[in-house]
Structures are given as structure tokens and as C-alpha cells.
C-alpha positions in Angstrom: 19.4 8.5 -15.5 17.1 7.7 -12.6 19.1 4.9 -10.5 16.8 1.7 -10.3 15.5 0.7 -6.5 14.9 -2.4 -5.5 13.4 -3.9 -1.8 16.4 -5.9 0.0 14.8 -6.7 3.7 18.6 -7.8 4.8 21.1 -4.6 4.0 24.7 -4.7 5.1 26.7 -2.1 5.9 29.1 0.1 3.7 31.8 -2.3 2.1 29.6 -5.4 2.8 28.2 -7.9 0.2 24.4 -8.2 -0.3 22.9 -10.8 -2.0 19.5 -9.7 -3.5 16.6 -11.4 -2.9 15.0 -13.4 -6.0 12.4 -10.8 -7.2 14.8 -8.0 -7.0 17.1 -10.1 -9.0 15.1 -11.2 -11.8 13.9 -7.6 -12.0 17.4 -6.0 -12.1 19.0 -8.9 -14.4 16.4 -10.5 -16.3 14.1 -7.6 -16.9 16.3 -4.3 -16.9 19.4 -6.3 -17.9 21.8 -4.8 -15.5 25.7 -5.6 -15.6 28.2 -6.0 -12.9 29.1 -2.4 -12.2 25.8 -1.1 -12.4 24.7 1.4 -9.5 21.5 0.5 -7.3 19.7 1.8 -4.5 18.6 -0.9 -2.2 16.0 -0.7 0.8 14.9 -2.4 3.7 11.3 -1.3 4.2 12.0 -0.3 7.7 13.7 3.1 6.7 17.3 2.3 5.8 18.1 2.8 2.2 22.2 2.8 0.4 23.5 2.8 -2.9 25.4 -0.1 -3.9 27.0 -1.8 -7.0 26.4 -4.8 -8.6 29.2 -7.5 -7.8 28.5 -10.3 -9.2 25.4 -11.6 -11.9 24.4 -14.8 -12.8 21.3 -16.6 -14.1 20.3 -17.8 -10.6 21.5 -15.1 -8.4 23.3 -11.6 -8.2 25.0 -9.5 -5.4 26.0 -5.8 -4.9 28.5 -4.0 -2.9 27.2 -1.7 -0.3 29.0 1.7 -1.6 27.2 4.6 0.8 23.8 4.9 3.0 21.2 7.3 1.5 19.1 9.4 3.6 15.8 10.1 2.4 12.4 11.3 3.7 9.7 10.3 1.2 7.1 9.3 4.2 3.5 11.6 4.8 3.3 13.3 8.5 -0.1 11.7 8.0 -1.1 8.1 9.0 -3.2 6.3 7.0 -5.2 3.3 7.1 -7.1 1.9 3.8 -9.6 -1.2 4.9 -10.6 -1.9 1.4 -13.6 -4.5 0.2 -11.6 -6.8 -2.0 -12.4 -6.4 -5.5 -11.5 -8.5 -8.8 -7.9 -8.9 -10.0 -6.6 -5.6 -11.6 -9.1 -3.2 -9.9 -7.7 -4.9 -6.5 -3.7 -4.2 -7.5 -4.4 -0.9 -9.1 -6.1 0.2 -5.7 -3.3 -1.0 -3.8 -0.6 0.2 -6.0 -2.1 3.7 -6.1 -2.7 3.6 -2.0 0.8 2.6 -1.5 2.2 5.8 -3.9 -0.2 8.1 -2.2 1.5 7.2 1.2 -1.1 5.0 3.0 0.9 3.2 6.0 -1.5 0.0 6.4 -3.7 -2.3 4.1 -6.7 -4.3 5.5 -8.6 -6.4 2.9 -11.9 -7.5 4.2 -14.9 -9.8 2.6 -18.1 -8.0 2.7 -21.5 -9.0 1.5 -21.1 -7.7 -2.1 -17.8 -9.2 -2.6 -17.7 -10.9 -6.0 -14.2 -12.4 -4.8 -14.5 -15.8 -2.7 -11.2 -16.4 -1.1 -10.0 -18.8 1.7 -6.8 -21.5 2.1 -4.0 -21.6 -0.2 -6.2 -19.2 -2.6 -6.0 -16.3 0.0 -2.3 -17.1 0.9 -1.5 -17.0 -2.8 -3.5 -13.5 -3.4 -1.8 -12.0 -0.1 1.4 -13.3 -1.7 0.8 -11.6 -5.2 -0.6 -8.4 -3.4 2.4 -8.3 -1.1 4.3 -8.2 -4.6 2.2 -5.0 -5.8 3.0 -3.6 -2.6 6.6 -3.9 -3.0 6.7 -2.9 -6.4 5.0 0.6 -5.7 7.5 1.2 -2.9 10.6 0.8 -4.9 8.7 3.0 -8.0 7.8 5.9 -5.3 10.5 6.0 -3.5 9.4 4.9 -0.4 11.6 3.9 3.0 8.9 2.1 4.4 6.8 -0.7 3.4 3.4 -0.4 4.6 1.7 -3.3 6.6 -0.6 -5.7 4.8 -3.3 -7.4 7.2 -4.5 -10.8 6.3 -7.8 -11.1 4.6 -10.4 -10.6 7.2 -14.4 -10.4 7.2 -16.3 -7.1 7.7 -17.6 -7.9 11.3 -14.0 -8.9 12.5 -12.7 -5.4 11.0 -15.4 -3.7 12.9 -14.3 -5.5 16.3 -10.9 -4.2 16.1 -11.3 -1.0 14.6 -13.1 0.7 17.6 -11.0 3.9 18.6 -9.7 6.9 16.5 -10.4 8.6 13.4 -12.4 6.4 11.3 -14.1 7.3 7.8 -16.5 5.2 5.9 -17.1 6.6 2.1 -20.9 6.3 1.7 -22.8 8.2 -1.3 -25.9 8.9 0.8 -23.8 10.6 3.2 -24.8 14.4 4.6 -21.2 15.3 4.9 -17.9 16.1 2.6 -14.4 15.9 3.5 -14.3 19.7 3.8 -16.5 19.7 6.8 -13.7 17.3 8.6 -11.2 18.6 11.1 -7.6 17.7 10.4 -6.2 14.5 11.2 -3.0 13.1 12.0 -3.9 9.8 11.6 -7.6 8.2 10.1 -8.7 4.8 8.7 -10.5 4.8 5.6 -13.3 2.1 4.9 -13.7 1.6 1.0 -16.6 -0.9 -0.3 -16.2 -3.5 -2.8 -17.1 -3.3 -6.4 -20.9 -3.8 -5.2 -20.6 -1.2 -2.3 -21.9 -1.6 1.4 -25.2 -2.7 2.2 -27.6 -0.6 4.2 -26.7 -3.1 7.3 -23.0 -2.6 6.9 -23.1 1.0 6.7 -25.0 1.2 10.0 -22.9 -1.3 11.5 -20.1 0.6 10.7 -21.5 4.2 11.9 -23.0 2.3 15.0 -19.4 1.2 16.1 -18.0 5.1 15.3 -17.3 5.1 11.4 -17.8 8.7 10.4 -19.9 8.5 6.9 -18.7 10.9 4.5 -19.6 11.2 0.9 -17.6 12.6 -2.1 -19.6 14.6 -4.3 -22.7 13.9 -6.8 -20.9 11.0 -8.8 -20.8 7.6 -7.7 -17.3 6.0 -8.5 -15.9 2.9 -9.2 -14.3 1.3 -6.2 -10.6 1.8 -7.2 -11.6 5.3 -8.3 -13.1 6.1 -4.8 -10.0 4.8 -3.0 -7.2 6.6 -4.6 -9.5 9.7 -5.2 -10.1 10.0 -1.1 -6.4 9.2 -0.2 -5.2 11.7 -2.3 -7.9 14.2 -1.1 -6.5 13.4 2.6 -3.3 13.8 1.8 -3.9 17.4 0.2 -5.8 18.4 3.3 -3.8 17.0 6.2 -0.4 15.6 4.7 2.2 16.3 2.2 0.3 16.8 -1.2 -0.5 19.9 -2.6 
């Protein structure tokens, strides 16, 4: 049986008692119904992981005793940044979840001309908190020991100014070349449009700033399909899939 795994940013040494974060407590005790003595895995999102057993369990909180450190290596040699045009609800959640499972290291949510989602102020903060939860859950499930970075919501123009060097790709159906024409990479940034795609002006702006336009075959993919498929291809070509 697989050992349940939870994100716990403050791990202790072997023999120490660790209080589970609220989300981990709710998952372990309220959802999985784990009892005192149950064995769990805890990771801090920065590379450390340990095995522990539940020591105290109550309605409001629980704790575990660290029994041993665990050495795992589930990270890809390919460093990937996903720059994602924000899409609605479950589509964005799906994109983030699968991107984490596929090994992305950084996620940059951006507002583009054709975004159908308007986020600002408290609503933006709430959405970022929700997305962070999606990322944590995907790390727990996939066995990754490093938590990908989630940037704050930014605009297309602000993003273009920041991403001005290194390998940068923009997925565009009218591009002349595909992934097979590219040289092998160790680190790259992938720019994906929202549900309505990019405008011609945005594509021109990105390519003028050094983004390389690539296409993904003869079919037009939904934004969530495009991101996941492209990341999988990159991992298969230059990372650790296959």
C-alpha cells in the first residue's frame, strides 16, 4: 500500500515531533481517516523528505514523530518555466496540476489580450492561494520533493520585459517549425496562450523579444491540452521521460 505523502514546510530531525499544517491535517485525518500510528511521508518542498508516524490526532490538529529521513530523486534534469495565459476555472487548475506532474519548475500566470478572466486585488490573491494549493497537491501525488515556484499574476507586457534571455518558446499554430527542429536544451521557458490564443500583435512582440515560435502539428489544441502536451514532448526530448 502506498504511504500517504504530505507537504510540511517545517520538518524536524529524527525523533522530533512535527505539527502537520492545516491542509495536511485535513487531508490525513478528515479525508483519509488516518489514526495514531499511521505511517506518512512528509516533505518540505525544498528537497528534504522523511518518514513519520502520527503521534497525536484530534479534530483541529495532528502531529507526527519523524522516524527516518528519506532520499529520493524525482526531479528532472530539464529546468522548465511555464508562462501560461490564464484560463477559466478547472482548465487552469488542470494545466497547473499536470505541469507540476511533468516536472515544471516555475509557473508564471499572465493576463493577455484575449484572457476571459479578470483578476485583481483580493480576488487575485484568493486565486493565487487556490493555485498554490493545486501545486502542493500535485507535488504530494507525484512524488516531487521540490515545490515549483508560482509567480504573482502579471501582464503580457511585463512578462516580455522580464524574460529577455535564454531559451524561450512560444506555441503558435502558424509557426514554420516544430519541436524536432530545435536543439537540445537544459533550461527553457514555454509561453502558452489562453483559451482565445494570442493576438498577432502579441506573437510579433514576443518573437521580436527573442521568443522562438513553434507549432505542434496540424490540429489546434485547447490551451490546457497544448501546455501539457508541449511539456511532455520537451521532457521526452530533453528531460527524463521515455
